[in-house]
C-alpha positions in Angstrom: 104.9 105.0 58.9 102.9 105.3 61.5 100.7 102.6 62.1 96.6 103.5 60.9 95.5 102.2 64.3 97.7 103.9 66.6 97.1 107.3 64.2 93.1 106.6 65.0 93.7 106.4 68.8 95.4 109.5 68.7 93.1 111.3 66.1 89.8 110.4 68.7 91.0 112.5 71.6 91.6 115.6 69.4 88.4 115.2 67.5 86.5 114.6 70.9 88.4 118.0 72.3 87.1 120.1 69.2 83.5 118.6 69.4 83.4 119.8 72.9 85.4 123.4 72.2 82.4 123.8 69.7 79.9 122.8 72.3 81.2 125.2 74.9 81.5 127.8 72.4 78.2 127.5 70.8 76.0 126.6 73.7 77.7 128.3 76.4 75.4 131.3 76.3 72.4 129.2 76.7 73.4 129.0 80.4 72.5 132.6 80.9 69.3 132.2 78.7 67.3 129.6 80.5 65.6 133.1 82.4 63.7 134.0 78.9 62.1 130.6 79.1 61.5 130.5 82.7 58.2 131.2 84.7 58.3 132.4 88.5 54.1 132.5 88.4 53.4 131.0 91.8 50.0 129.3 90.0 52.4 126.8 88.3 53.6 125.5 91.6 50.1 124.4 92.5 48.8 120.7 92.0 46.9 119.7 88.7 44.2 118.1 89.9 43.2 119.8 93.4 39.9 122.0 93.8 42.4 125.0 94.1 43.8 124.5 90.8 40.0 124.3 89.4 39.1 127.4 90.9 41.9 129.5 89.2 40.6 128.0 86.0 36.9 128.8 86.8 37.3 132.4 88.0 39.1 133.7 85.0 35.6 133.8 83.4 34.5 136.3 86.3 37.3 138.9 84.9 36.9 141.2 81.9 40.6 141.3 81.3 42.8 139.2 83.3 44.8 141.2 86.1 46.8 141.0 88.9 45.9 142.5 92.4 48.4 145.3 94.2 46.9 146.0 97.8 48.0 149.6 98.8 47.7 149.7 102.5 48.2 153.6 104.7 49.3 153.9 108.3 49.4 157.3 109.7 53.2 158.5 110.8 53.3 158.0 114.6 50.1 155.7 114.8 47.1 157.2 115.2 43.6 157.4 113.2 43.8 156.9 109.4 40.2 157.8 108.6 41.0 161.6 107.8 43.3 161.0 105.1 40.4 158.5 103.4 39.7 160.7 100.7 43.3 161.8 99.7 44.4 158.1 99.7 41.2 157.6 97.4 42.5 160.3 95.0 46.2 159.3 94.9 45.2 155.6 93.4 42.5 157.0 91.5 45.1 159.2 89.4 46.4 155.8 88.1 43.1 154.9 85.7 44.7 154.7 82.4 48.3 154.9 83.4 50.7 151.8 81.4 50.1 148.4 82.9 47.2 149.7 85.2 43.7 147.9 84.5 40.5 150.1 85.3 40.0 151.9 88.1 41.5 151.7 91.6 39.0 150.6 94.6 38.3 153.4 96.9 40.7 153.3 100.2 38.6 151.1 103.4 39.5 151.6 106.8 40.3 148.9 109.1 38.1 148.2 112.1 40.6 149.9 114.4 40.6 153.0 112.2 44.1 152.9 112.3 45.0 152.0 108.3 43.6 152.4 104.9 44.0 149.8 102.2 42.9 149.8 98.5 43.7 147.7 95.5 44.9 148.4 91.9 44.4 145.9 89.4 47.8 145.7 86.9 48.1 143.4 83.8 49.4 140.0 84.8 51.9 139.9 81.8 53.9 143.0 82.8 57.4 140.6 83.1 60.0 143.3 83.4 57.8 146.1 83.3 56.1 144.6 86.7 58.6 146.6 88.9 58.4 150.2 87.0 54.8 149.6 87.1 54.8 148.9 91.2 56.9 151.9 91.6 54.7 154.3 90.1 51.9 153.1 92.1 54.1 153.4 95.5 55.0 156.8 94.4 51.3 157.8 93.8 50.1 156.4 97.0 53.1 157.9 98.7 51.4 161.5 97.9 48.7 161.3 101.0 50.5 163.4 103.1 51.2 162.4 106.6 51.0 158.6 105.9 53.1 155.5 105.4 52.1 153.3 101.8 53.2 149.9 101.4 52.7 147.3 98.6 51.0 144.0 99.3 49.3 141.4 97.4 50.0 138.5 94.4 51.4 141.1 91.9 54.1 142.4 94.9 54.9 139.2 95.9 55.6 138.1 92.3 57.8 141.3 92.1 59.8 140.2 95.0 59.9 136.8 93.8 61.3 137.7 90.5 63.8 139.9 92.1 65.2 136.9 93.9 65.9 135.0 91.3 67.2 138.3 89.1 70.9 137.2 88.3 70.4 134.1 89.5 72.4 132.4 86.3 75.6 134.6 86.9 75.8 134.6 90.6 75.1 131.4 91.6 77.1 130.0 88.8 80.3 131.8 90.1 79.6 131.3 93.5 79.7 127.5 92.7 82.5 127.4 90.4 84.6 129.6 92.4 84.1 127.0 95.2 84.6 123.8 93.6 88.2 125.6 92.3 89.3 126.9 95.7 88.6 123.1 97.2 90.0 121.2 94.1 93.2 123.2 94.7 93.7 122.8 98.0 92.6 119.2 98.0 95.1 118.0 94.8 97.6 120.9 94.7 98.0 120.5 91.1 97.0 123.8 88.7 95.9 122.5 85.6 93.6 119.5 86.7 91.0 121.5 88.9 90.9 123.9 85.4 90.5 120.9 83.3 87.5 119.7 85.9 85.7 122.9 86.1 86.2 123.3 82.2 84.5 119.6 82.0 81.4 120.7 84.1 81.1 124.2 82.5 80.9 122.4 79.2 78.2 119.9 80.8 76.2 122.8 82.0 76.3 124.5 78.7 75.1 121.5 76.8 72.2 120.7 79.7 71.2 124.6 79.3 70.9 124.6 75.5 68.8 121.3 75.5 66.6 122.4 78.4 66.2 125.7 76.7 65.1 124.3 73.5 62.7 122.3 75.3 61.4 124.6 77.5 60.6 127.2 74.3 59.0 124.4 72.7 56.6 123.7 75.9 58.0 120.3 76.1 59.7 120.8 79.7 58.9 123.6 82.3 61.6 125.8 84.2 61.2 128.2 86.8 63.8 130.0 89.5 64.0 126.9 91.5 64.5 124.5 88.9 67.2 126.8 87.0 69.4 127.0 89.8 69.2 123.3 90.8 69.9 122.2 87.5 73.5 124.2 87.8 74.1 123.2 91.2 73.0 119.4 90.2 75.7 119.6 87.0 78.2 121.4 88.5 78.6 118.7 91.3 77.5 115.5 89.5 80.4 116.3 86.9 82.6 117.1 89.6 82.1 114.1 91.5 82.6 111.8 88.4 85.2 113.7 87.1 87.3 113.0 90.4 86.5 109.3 89.9 88.1 109.1 86.4 91.1 111.1 87.2 91.8 109.4 90.9 91.8 106.0 88.8 93.8 107.8 85.8 96.4 108.3 88.1 96.4 105.2 89.9 96.9 103.6 85.8 99.9 106.0 85.0 102.6 104.0 86.7 101.5 100.5 85.2 101.2 101.5 81.3 103.5 102.7 78.5 101.7 105.2 77.5 98.6 108.0 78.5 96.3 106.0 76.0 96.6 102.6 77.7 96.3 104.8 81.4 93.1 106.2 79.8 91.8 103.4 78.6 92.5 101.2 81.7 90.9 103.9 83.9 87.4 104.0 81.7 87.6 100.4 82.0 87.7 100.4 86.0 85.6 103.2 86.6 82.7 103.7 83.7 80.5 101.1 85.3 80.3 103.1 88.4 79.8 106.6 87.0 77.1 105.3 84.8 75.4 103.4 87.9 75.7 106.4 89.9 74.4 108.7 87.4 71.8 106.0 86.7 70.4 106.5 90.3 70.5 110.1 90.3 68.4 110.3 86.7 66.0 107.9 87.2 65.3 109.1 90.8 64.9 112.8 89.5 62.3 111.1 86.6 60.3 109.3 89.3 59.4 112.9 90.0 56.9 112.7 87.2 54.8 110.6 89.5 54.2 113.8 91.8 51.2 116.2 91.3 53.2 119.1 92.1 53.9 120.9 88.9 57.5 122.3 89.8 58.3 118.6 91.1 57.2 117.4 87.5 59.4 120.3 86.0 62.4 119.1 88.2 62.0 115.4 87.0 63.1 115.6 82.9 65.7 118.7 83.3 67.5 117.3 86.3 67.6 114.0 84.4 69.1 116.0 81.1 71.9 117.5 83.3 73.1 114.2 85.0 73.0 112.6 81.2 75.2 115.9 79.9 77.4 115.6 82.9 78.2 111.5 82.1 78.8 112.9 78.6 81.3 115.1 79.5 83.1 113.1 81.8 83.6 110.2 79.6 84.2 111.6 76.8 85.6 115.3 76.6 88.1 114.4 80.3 89.4 111.4 78.7 90.4 113.2 75.7 92.1 115.9 77.9 93.8 113.3 80.1 95.2 112.0 76.8 96.9 115.1 75.5 98.1 116.0 79.3 98.7 112.8 81.0 101.1 113.2 83.8 101.2 116.8 83.7 97.5 116.9 84.6 98.6 116.5 88.0 101.7 118.9 88.1 103.0 119.9 90.6 101.8 116.9 92.5 104.4 114.2 92.4 102.8 111.2 90.3 102.2 107.5 92.1 104.7 105.2 92.2 104.2 101.9 91.0 103.9 99.0 93.7 103.2 101.4 96.2 99.6 100.9 97.1 99.5 103.1 100.1 100.7 106.3 98.3 98.4 109.3 98.6 96.4 107.2 100.6 98.1 106.9 104.1 95.6 108.5 106.4 92.9 106.3 104.5 94.7 103.0 105.1 94.9 103.9 108.7 91.4 104.4 109.1 90.9 101.1 106.7 93.2 99.3 109.4 91.1 100.7 112.1 87.5 99.3 110.8 89.6 95.8 110.0 90.3 95.8 113.8 87.3 96.7 115.7 84.6 96.3 112.6 81.6 95.9 115.3 82.6 98.6 117.9 82.7 101.5 114.8 79.3 100.1 112.9 77.6 100.5 116.7 78.6 103.8 117.5 77.8 105.3 113.9 74.7 103.7 113.9 73.8 104.6 117.0 74.7 108.4 116.5 72.6 108.1 113.1 69.7 106.8 115.3 70.2 109.8 117.7 69.9 112.0 115.0 67.4 110.5 113.3 65.1 110.9 116.6 64.3 114.5 115.8 63.1 113.8 112.6 59.4 113.9 113.3 60.0 117.2 114.5 60.4 118.7 111.0 57.1 120.3 110.2 56.4 120.5 106.1 53.3 122.2 106.5 54.7 125.0 104.4 56.7 128.6 104.9 54.6 131.3 106.3 54.5 134.2 103.9 56.9 136.4 106.4 59.6 133.5 106.2 59.4 133.1 102.3 62.3 135.4 101.5 65.3 135.1 104.0 65.9 138.8 103.9 63.4 141.8 104.3 61.0 141.8 101.2 58.8 144.9 101.0 55.9 143.0 100.2 56.2 141.1 103.2 56.6 143.7 105.6 53.5 145.1 103.7 51.3 141.7 104.3 52.7 142.1 108.1 51.1 145.8 108.2 48.1 144.5 106.4 47.6 141.5 109.1 47.6 143.8 111.9 44.6 146.3 111.0 42.7 143.9 108.6 41.1 140.7 109.4 43.8 138.1 108.8 42.9 136.8 105.4 42.5 140.3 104.0 43.9 140.7 100.8 43.8 136.8 100.0 40.1 135.8 100.4 39.1 132.4 99.9 37.2 132.0 96.5 34.3 129.9 96.0 32.5 129.4 92.6 28.7 128.0 92.7 25.6 127.8 90.6 24.4 131.0 90.7 20.8 130.0 91.7 22.0 128.5 94.8 23.8 131.8 95.7 21.8 132.5 98.8 22.3 129.2 100.7 26.3 129.2 99.8 26.8 132.6 101.3 24.8 131.4 104.3 26.8 128.5 104.8 30.0 130.3 104.3 29.3 133.4 106.6 28.1 130.4 109.0 31.8 128.7 108.8 33.8 129.1 111.9 36.8 131.5 110.9 34.8 133.3 108.4 35.1 137.1 108.7 32.9 138.0 106.0 31.3 136.5 102.6 29.8 138.6 99.6 29.2 137.9 96.1 31.7 139.3 93.3 29.6 142.2 91.0 30.3 143.6 88.0 32.9 146.1 89.0 35.0 143.0 90.0 34.7 143.6 93.7 32.7 141.8 96.6 28.9 143.5 97.5 27.8 147.0 95.9 25.6 145.5 93.4 24.2 142.5 92.1 26.3 139.3 91.7 27.9 139.0 88.6 27.0 135.7 86.7 28.7 134.1 84.0 27.4 130.7 82.8 25.4 130.5 85.5 28.1 130.8 88.1 29.0 133.3 90.8 32.2 134.0 92.6 32.2 134.3 96.2 35.0 136.1 97.9 35.5 134.6 101.8 37.6 136.7 103.9 39.0 134.7 106.9 40.0 135.9 110.2 42.8 134.0 110.5 46.1 135.0 108.5 46.1 133.4 105.4 49.4 131.4 105.5 48.3 129.6 109.1 47.3 126.4 109.9 43.7 128.0 111.5 43.2 129.7 108.3 43.8 126.1 106.1 41.8 124.6 108.9 39.3 127.2 108.1 39.2 126.0 104.2 38.6 122.7 105.3 35.4 123.7 107.1 34.5 126.2 104.5 34.9 123.3 101.9 32.6 121.0 103.8 30.0 123.3 104.5 29.7 124.6 100.7 29.9 121.2 99.3 26.9 120.2 101.4 24.5 122.6 100.2 22.5 120.6 97.6 22.8 121.5 93.8 25.8 124.2 94.4 28.4 122.3 93.2 30.6 124.6 94.9 34.4 124.8 94.7 36.9 126.6 97.3 40.2 127.9 95.7 42.1 131.0 97.0 45.8 131.5 98.1 44.9 129.4 101.6 43.1 126.7 99.8 46.2 126.4 97.2 48.7 126.0 100.3 46.4 123.1 101.8 46.1 121.5 98.8 50.0 121.7 98.1 50.6 120.3 102.0 48.3 117.5 101.2 49.6 116.7 97.7 53.1 116.9 98.9 52.2 113.8 101.3 50.9 111.9 99.1 53.6 112.2 96.8 56.0 111.1 99.6 54.2 108.0 99.9 54.2 107.2 96.6 57.5 108.6 95.4 60.0 107.1 98.1 59.1 103.6 97.7 59.5 104.1 93.8 62.9 105.7 94.4 64.3 103.3 96.4 63.2 100.1 94.4 65.3 102.0 91.4 68.2 102.4 93.2 67.8 98.7 94.4 67.6 97.3 91.1 70.7 99.3 89.9 72.7 98.1 92.8 71.6 94.5 92.0 73.0 94.8 88.7 76.0 96.6 89.3 77.2 94.6 92.3 75.9 90.7 91.5 74.3 91.0 95.0 71.2 91.0 96.7 72.3 91.2 100.4 75.0 94.1 99.9 72.5 96.3 97.7 69.8 96.4 100.9 72.0 97.1 103.2 73.8 100.0 101.0 70.0 101.5 100.4 69.2 101.3 104.2 72.1 102.9 105.4 71.2 105.8 102.6 68.1 105.9 103.9 68.7 106.3 107.5 71.1 109.1 106.7 68.6 110.9 104.9 66.3 110.5 108.5 69.0 111.3 110.5 69.5 114.5 108.0 65.9 115.3 108.4 66.8 115.4 112.5 69.5 117.5 112.2 67.9 119.9 110.1 64.6 120.3 112.4 67.0 121.2 115.1 68.9 123.9 112.8 66.2 125.3 111.2 64.2 126.0 114.4 67.1 127.3 116.9 69.6 128.6 114.2 67.6 129.6 111.1 64.3 130.6 112.9 62.1 129.0 110.4 59.0 127.8 111.8 58.2 125.4 109.2 59.7 123.9 105.7 58.2 124.1 102.4 56.1 121.1 101.6 58.1 119.6 98.9 61.7 119.7 100.9 61.3 116.3 102.4 60.7 114.7 98.8 63.7 116.9 97.1 65.9 116.1 100.4 64.9 112.7 100.1 65.6 112.2 96.1 69.0 114.1 96.3 70.3 112.4 99.4 69.8 109.0 98.5 70.3 109.1 95.2 73.3 111.1 95.8 74.5 109.1 98.5 74.2 105.7 96.8 76.8 107.3 94.6 79.8 107.4 96.8 78.5 103.8 98.1 78.7 102.7 94.5 81.9 104.4 94.0 83.3 102.5 97.2 81.7 98.9 97.3 82.2 98.5 92.9 85.9 99.1 93.8 85.5 96.8 96.8 83.9 94.5 94.6 87.1 94.6 91.9 89.8 94.1 94.7 87.7 91.4 96.7 87.7 89.0 93.2 91.1 89.4 93.5 92.6 89.8 97.1 90.0 88.1 99.2 86.8 90.0 100.6 88.6 90.9 103.8 91.5 92.5 101.6 88.9 93.6 99.5 87.7 96.5 101.8 91.1 97.6 103.0 91.9 98.1 99.4 88.9 99.6 98.2 88.7 101.9 101.2 92.0 102.9 101.1 92.1 103.4 97.0 88.9 105.4 97.3 88.5 107.1 100.7 90.5 110.6 99.3 88.3 110.9 96.0 85.4 110.2 97.3 85.7 112.4 100.4 87.2 115.2 98.0 83.4 114.6 96.3 81.5 114.6 99.1 83.0 118.3 100.1 82.5 119.8 96.2 79.1 118.5 96.3 78.1 119.7 99.4 79.9 123.3 98.8 78.2 123.3 95.7 74.6 122.7 96.9 75.4 125.2 100.1 75.8 127.7 97.0 72.0 127.8 96.8 71.8 129.6 100.1 73.0 132.8 97.9 69.5 133.0 96.7 67.5 134.8 99.2 64.2 132.3 100.0 63.7 130.0 102.5 62.9 126.7 100.2 66.0 126.8 98.4 68.2 127.5 101.7 66.5 124.5 103.3 67.4 122.8 100.3 71.2 123.8 100.4 71.4 123.0 104.2 69.6 119.7 103.8 71.7 117.9 100.8 74.9 119.9 102.2 74.5 118.6 105.6 73.5 115.3 104.8 76.1 114.4 101.7 79.2 115.1 104.5 77.0 112.8 107.0 76.9 110.2 104.1 80.5 110.5 103.1 82.2 111.2 106.5 80.2 108.4 108.5 77.7 106.4 106.7 80.4 105.5 103.2 84.1 106.1 105.7 82.8 104.2 108.8 79.2 102.5 108.7 79.4 100.5 105.5 82.8 99.3 105.5 82.7 97.7 108.9 79.4 96.0 108.2 80.7 94.5 105.3 83.8 93.7 107.4 81.9 92.3 110.1 79.2 90.2 108.0 82.1 89.2 105.3 81.6 87.3 102.1 77.9 86.4 103.4 77.1 90.1 102.3 77.9 89.3 98.8 75.3 86.6 98.6 73.8 85.0 96.5 76.8 86.2 94.1 79.9 85.0 93.2 81.7 86.5 96.1 79.1 85.2 98.8 80.2 81.9 98.1 83.8 82.4 97.6 86.1 80.1 100.4 87.8 83.0 102.8 91.4 83.2 102.5 93.5 82.9 106.0 92.8 85.9 108.0 89.2 86.6 107.0 
């Protein structure tokens, strides 16, 4: 009769496998349902306490019905005067009144100063959701009935429709690209049939659980999800779960020849690797949670959602994967040959040669690596993070961008995106005078009961009035942001006016300043979190400081390369204000992952074989698996590039390139060479730091 404890050991993997099969089967659909609780409203991306955000709340009182404007712009075919088409343009949009989704009457068509274009504003319901594209198509068809002209749609509603279109199908497309990429890489690297499939299934189960948890929380307004957070969650979970799985399966393969049964090999692999996996996950999860300190809503949204994804990835790696490995044993690696006992170099001959080179000339290797990283880092100050211009938000040719460019050519640069001033009604005249006298302001008028500037008495709500100030410069330009700063100074100086300045340009200005503040606050917090975790894991102080310094240098070097690539390859004139912070959190936290995998193994080997031999054995044993993990993670983040938004393309490049740089240079050469050159002192004040050197060290 079988031993009860032995039966229990065999039963536990089966139970775990059934639990995860139930999770995958029951919660899997939630990966495609996050879009139901996601919002892509641009206003939700703003700083919570900024002046422009307060203006959004204040200006709602001036709208009988909350609306979203669509700016229709007509230009004559072949150029020439547009004024002759004014009456026909006005009639074309006037017919829209009362149509589904349309609020009120459209404004009359107004000619540009050069007489070569017309514009009118149509208000639509703000919560049309999936119906918005149909309503916009109806408006475009009506406006297109003006003979001899071309009609285009610009403004917030058109931009929101293009943004929703960019994120449409994100669930299937992004996940499919990421999974296929990971599967191909794993098949090429490991030449195994079952192992890549097992790892992919483990990652998919982790994502299913994460999406279900996030869906439940978002549905109850505990967390907020938008298209960017949704895309990053999928990539983060797939990449992290694959990385942790590779570390565990590689260690299991090493342990198989040393144990008589699969259960013993799995237990040994878990004992040897769970600490590194948990510590690595903690650095990423806590680094993401540090984003809760941000004043930007989308940053705060990513923090808890990303941390939930990382926790689910760890749970899958440490429960589902060991259960499958117990059931499959050596078959998981078929048709690859198993590792032979007593051959520490088996499967690692390339990395054994790298380790020997590091051992022979450590100082030359770390000096060359350090010089290369510093050379790349020298270009980091040229990376501008003042925001992405409107015509670069979408990587492809979005209709709203083309329409906005047409609008900017014929009307004042800020047409369609005025600065919004909210002030006390009894101080209207001096506020108007201050606004009109501000350099860079083309015009300023109080909004009337019709909802449009000028043409009647100002509308007063609770003793406050709204003024729309059209800027001379394009709304997304640095000149416009400077004008907003001057405008705020001017109207704030009007005694008793209690004036606030908001609008699109003010929102961009506030977002940029808030992002700069967030970087100053969050970067030291993330570094401190990582340092504490490394000290606890490695029982050392100098080694964690060394690792944090190297991954920080890797981040700065990546920014330097990104500055060159963005400007001269992609043609971006600027980066999103949140890109440097996102890049820092992902690169530093994920970069430390690989150093944790390496140095935790080095420490294990050093305690048994001495510091010098420990570095050689650690680098040899982990070189292949960590490089594979880095390539997989870089490829999964690169998959974000399938979404045609500049922000995600920029994040994709920074993380993908930075991970490869960290994996191939920092972790493979710089850190081992520095540790070899410094010797046991690098582990001070831990036990290894006081260990007497063995012969040859």
